[in-house]
N, C-alpha and C positions, 0 to 999 in steps of 0.2 A: 290492287295489291302492289302497285309500283312503289308505294311508300315503304313497303317491307323488304324491298330488294336488298338494301344495305345489310339487313339482319341476316338474310339468307346467305349473302356473300361471306359474312363474318362466320357463320356456322360452317361454311366450307373450309375456312381457314382453321377453325378449331378442330375439325376432323383431321386435318394434316398434322397439327401440333400434337393431337392425341396419339396419332400413329407413330410419331417420331420421338416422343419423350417418355421417360419413365412416368408412371401414373402420379407419383407424389409431386414431381416437378410440374406436370400439367395442371394438377389440382391447385397448386400453390400460386402459380404465376399467370396462367392463361385462362383458366375457367372463369375467374372473377371479372375478366375484361368484357365489356359490351360495346357494340357499335352504336355511336350516336347518330352519325350521318355519313353519307358518301354521295358527293355530287361534284361535277366538273373536275374529277381527278383528285378531289380533296377528301381524305378519309379521316374522320375524327373518332377516336376510341376513348371510352371512359375507363380509367384505371383506378384502383383503390387509393393510391397515394403516389407522391413523388418518388418514394422509395421503390415502388414497383417499376416506375419508368427507368430508374437507374439500373435495376436488376435486368430488365429486358434489354436495355442498350448494351450492358456490359457482358451478359452471359449468352443472350439469345439473338444477338443482332443479325447474324448470318441466316439463321433459320427463319426469323421473322421477315427479313428482307426478301428471301427467295419465295417464301409462301405468299406474301402479299403481292409480289410481282406476278406470280402464277395465277392468282385469283383475280386481281384487279388490273393487271396489265403493268407494263414497265414504267409508265409515266405518272403513277400515283404520287401524292404527297401525304405524308402521315403526320397527324397532329394528335397529341395526347391532351386529355383534360381530366381534372379531378377536383372535387369540391374542397375549397379552402376551409380552414377551421376558423370559426368566429371567435372573437374575444369574449363573447357572452359566456358566463359560467355554465349555462345550460347546454351549450354546444361545444365547449372547449375540449371535451374529451373525444370528439368524433372527427373523422376524416371524410364522412359522407352524410347525406341527408337522412340516412336510415338510423343514425346514432347508434351504431353497433359497437359500443365500447365493451370493456371487460373488467371484471373485478372479482373479489372474493369476500364474502362476509367475514367479520372478525371471528376467529375461531382459534383459541389457544392451541399451539402446537401444530398448526396447519400451515404449510407453505403457501405463500401467495400464488394463486393460479391465474395466469394471464388468459386462460381459455374459458373461464367460467362466465356465463352471461351475467351482465351487470345488473345489480339491484340498486337503483340510483340513490336510495335513501339509507343504504347500509355502507358503512366504512369498510375498508380493507384491513386485514391484519398487518400492522407495520413491521412485524418480525423483529421487534426490539427486545433486548435483554433488560428486564426491569432493574437489574443490579447496576447497569452501566449509566449511572446518573452523574451529573456534575457534583452533587454532594459527596459521592464516593470517589471522585477523581482527585487525587492528591496533586497539589500545585507546587511547582518549583521553578528554578531558573531555566531548566531545560524545556519546559512546556508552557511557560507563562504567556508568551505571545500567541501561540496557537490556541490555548484555552480562552484567552480574552476574545479573540476573533470568533471562535466557536460559540461563545456565550452571546456575542453581539448578534450572530445569525439566528440563534435560537430564540432570543428575546424579541426580535423583530424580523420574522421571516418575509415580511412584505418589502423590506429594504434590500435591494439587490446589489449593494455596493460590493459584496463579496460573493459574486456568482459567476462561475462556479467557485466553490471553496475546495481547494486541493491540499490535503494534508499528507505529508510524506515523512518517512523515517524508517529506521532499521526495524526488523521484526521484533516484536515484544516490547516496544516503547510506549504502547497505549493508544495507538491510532483507532482501533476498533471501539474501545471504550469511549473515546472522545467524540467520534462521529455519531455513535448511537446516543450519546448524551444529548446531542443537538436534537435528534428526533424525539426523544422522550420529553424534553422541555417544550418543544413545539406542540406535541400532543396534549401536554398538560395545560398549556395556555390557550391553544386553539384546537379544541377537540374535533372540530369538523374538517380539519386539514387532512388531506390524503398524504400520509407519510409512508414510505417503504424503504426498508434496509434490505440489501441483497448483496451477495458476493458475485464477483465476475463469473466465477465458474458456474454458479446456479443460473445466472443470466444467460450464459452460453448454452447451458443444457436446455433451458426453456426455448431458446431460439431454434436450436436443432430440432426439438420436438415440434415446434410450430411449423417448420419447413416440412417435416415428415408427414404431419397431419393436414397440411394445406391450410393452416390457420395463422399465417404470417400477419395478416391484417389485424386479426384479433390481438395478436401479440403486440404489434406496434401501437394499436389504439389503447390497449391497457396501460402501457408505460407512458403514453402521452397524456393520460388522465391523472398522473401523480402530481401533487403539489410540491412535495419535497422528496427527491429521489436520492438515496444514499447508497453508493456502490463501493464496496470494499475490494481491495487487491485489484485495482483497475489494470495493473501491469499484466495480469493473466490474460487480458484480451489480445496481447501482442501476438501477431501471426494468425489470428482468427478473422480472416477477411470478411466473411459473411456476417459474423457477429458485429464487427466494427462498422460495417455498412448500416446495419440496423440501428446500432447505438448512435451513429452520426446523425441520423434523421430524428431520433428521439431527443438527442441533445439539442439539436437546433430548434425543434418544436418547443421544448420546455423553456429554453432561454428566451425565445421570441415571445412567449406568452408569460414571461415574468415568473416562471417557476424556479425553485431553488434546486441546484445540483450540488451534492457534497461527495467528493471522491477521495479515496485513500490509496496510497501506493507506497512501496518500499523505496522508491527513488523519485526525484523531482522530474517534472515533465521533460526537461532538456536532456536528461540522462536515460530516457526510455528508448533504448536502441531497438529498432524494429517496429516501433509504433508509427502509424501513418502520420505524416506531417500535418495533415488537416486536423487530426485529433490533438496533436501536441499543441498546435496554435490555439485551439479552443480550451484546452486544459489550462493554458497560461493566461487566458484573457481576464480571469477574475483575480482571486487572492490565493497565493501559494504560501503555506506555512509549514515549517519543519518542526518535528519532535526529535530532540536529541536524546542520547542515552542519559538516564537520570543521574544527577550528581549525588554526592554522598548524603547530603541533607534530605534530598527527596527519597533516596533509597531507605533511609531510616524511617521516614514518615510512612512510606508504603508498608514496610515491615510491621510497624506498630499498628497501623490501621487494619491490615489483613489479619494479624493475630487477634486483635480485639473482636473482629467480625467472627472469628472462629472460637471466641470465648476464652482466649489465652492471654497471658501477660508474659512476654518474653523477658528474661533477665537482661540487664543492660549490657553485659559482656557478650551475650549471644547476639543482640541487635548490632552491636559494634562490629563483631566478627563477620557476620553475614553481610552487612552493608559495605564493609571494606572489600570483601572478596567476591561478591556477586555483582558484577558491573555491566552485564550484558543487556539488562532491560527489566521492566516491571514484571513481565510474565514469568521470568526466571525467579524473581523474588517471591511471587505468589506460589510457585511450585515448591520452593524451599519451605515456606510456612506449612504447606500441606504435608510435605514429607516429614518435617520435624514433629508435627502433630501425630502423624500416623506411627512413626517409630516410638514416640513416647507412649502411645496407647498400647501398642503391641508388646513393648518391653515392660510396660507398667512401671516406668521410671520417670524421674523428673526431667524437665527440660533444662539442660545446662550446656556449658561451652563444649564439653567433651562430646555430647550428643550432636551438637551443631557441627562440629568438625567432622564427625563420622558421616553425617548426612551429606555435607558438602563434598566430601571426598568421593562419594558415590554418585552424586547428582550433577556436579558442574566442574568445569575446569577452573581451578582457583586462579583468582587474579594475581598476577605477578607484577611487581614493580618494574617499570621500564627503566633500565639502567643506561645512562648516557655518560659522556665524558665529565660533565659538570658534577653529577652526583658522585662519581668515583673520586674526583678531586676533593670534594667536600668530606667524604667519609675517610679517605686516606689522611687528609690534614687533621681531622678530628682524632683519629687513632694515634697519630704521632705527636698530637698536641702542638701543632704549628699553624700559622696563618696560611690559608690557601694560596695567597699571592706569592708566598715564598717559593712554592713549587715551580712557579713560572719565572722566577728570578735566575740570575747567573751564579748564584751562590754554590760553592763546592763543599760546604760544610757537610759532614758525614750524615747527620740526621736529615738534612734537606735533600741530599743526593739519594739517600735510601728511600725517602718518601716519593721522590720524583720517579725512581725506577719502579716503585710499587704501582704508581699511577699508570705507567706505561704497560706494565704486566697486566693489571686489571682491565685496562681499556682494550687490550688485545683479546683477553679471555672472555670478558663479559659483555663489553659493548661491541665486540667484533669489528673494531675499527682497523683499517689498513695501517701498516707501519708508517707510511708517508703521512696519513692524516693525523696520527698521534704526534709525529715529529713536528708537523706544522703548528699544532696547538701549543706545543712547548718550546717552539723555536729551536728544535734540534733536528739533526739529520736522520734519515732513514736508517743508516747504519748504527747510530747511537741507540735508537729504539730497539732495533733487532738485538743488539748486544745486551741491553738491559733485560729484555724478556728471557733471553737464554741464560743470563746470569742467575736470575731468580729461579728458573726451572732447575738448573744444575745444583743450586744451593739447598733447595727445599728438602730433599731426602736426608740431608746431612745436618741441618740446623733446626733445632727444636724451637728456638725463639722466632725464627722466620716462619715456621709452620704455624705457630701460635698467632703471629701477626696476620698472616694470610687468612686463617680461619676466622679471626675476629672481624676483619674487614669484610669478608664475604658474607658473614652472618648479618652484618649491618646492611649490606647491599641487597640481600635477598629477602629480608624480612620487612 
């Protein structure tokens, strides 16, 4: 029985770990470990994965060291081993010879479960919204580059030029639609490909559940079995150290085995404050593409498309008004179409500009024109029917002087420029600008023509 001595020694260690750890930690990290051999002071332990080694060394180094020294003596040398993953398709989803991967059968409305035993000939549910296709994705200058790259990945997922593909942009600009469109196109063209879309928050929830249930290895194996992994809102992993550690190993495994990763975030990798550097460097090693806020033409296109999908035809003046005033993103435009439709149905009225204005007043903060010194100069010159260059001249003619003072007054009131900055633009002193502003303020209550001029100019600036 001398050959079983190393197993008995390791059982003694497990008893100590069991007595000193919460049951869920013991079940997750120590129970799966087995002793391979122990001779000449050399202890070899079989662990489920490289990830397990990192966790043991990071979290349990002291307990592990003290326990092994007590059982094996102070002069032992510890070695870890784990089975590497083959590049063969039949074993690419496993981290051990037992091939214990995980998956879930396709089942509409069911969340992909990384703890369900795998049925090798059944695909997983990719969790993709069938409405989020490339055909339904409006193209414009703000998304042309990102869309072209996304289509290149979707059309040839075996080409890893853009791996990982990192899409970023402000909330509501169409990131989720675009990354899911990639998954849908891949499934259409390559039905046997294992594609999965998931949010970072759900990934974290699954990881936490895996740790609590002692199923961390099933969790890791499941995600290492995916051919195209699409993770949304990756910035939500910031500060989640355990989740990041797990994802780090999944990321490495997938990229080493030529699997595609597609990630979306509200900021670019270099601006992800709090994210671990090792992850930022990996996010940046493929292709990074930005989605900007939609321009006017794209906003119009989205409005018309969403209205048609809802069975509506928006009047031209409604389309123009909404596209001009809703500039924050595609999601906001979709919400406006829904709101206009609902109000029209409830009120049993037609869709017109008045209804659109009412809906926008309740739904969004209307876009306001950004007023700067150049715009003010143009509007004042237009109102007084003079050339803008004349305002910058040294002319003392009454109409030129009045226009110049009006520019000073408007620049202070609406552009909120300091007196010094206004004076520099017009080659005047700080005192001159201050005098001009006070002069107009004092005259306004007394002169109807001046009141009319100010009102007309402000109307042009604010509309």
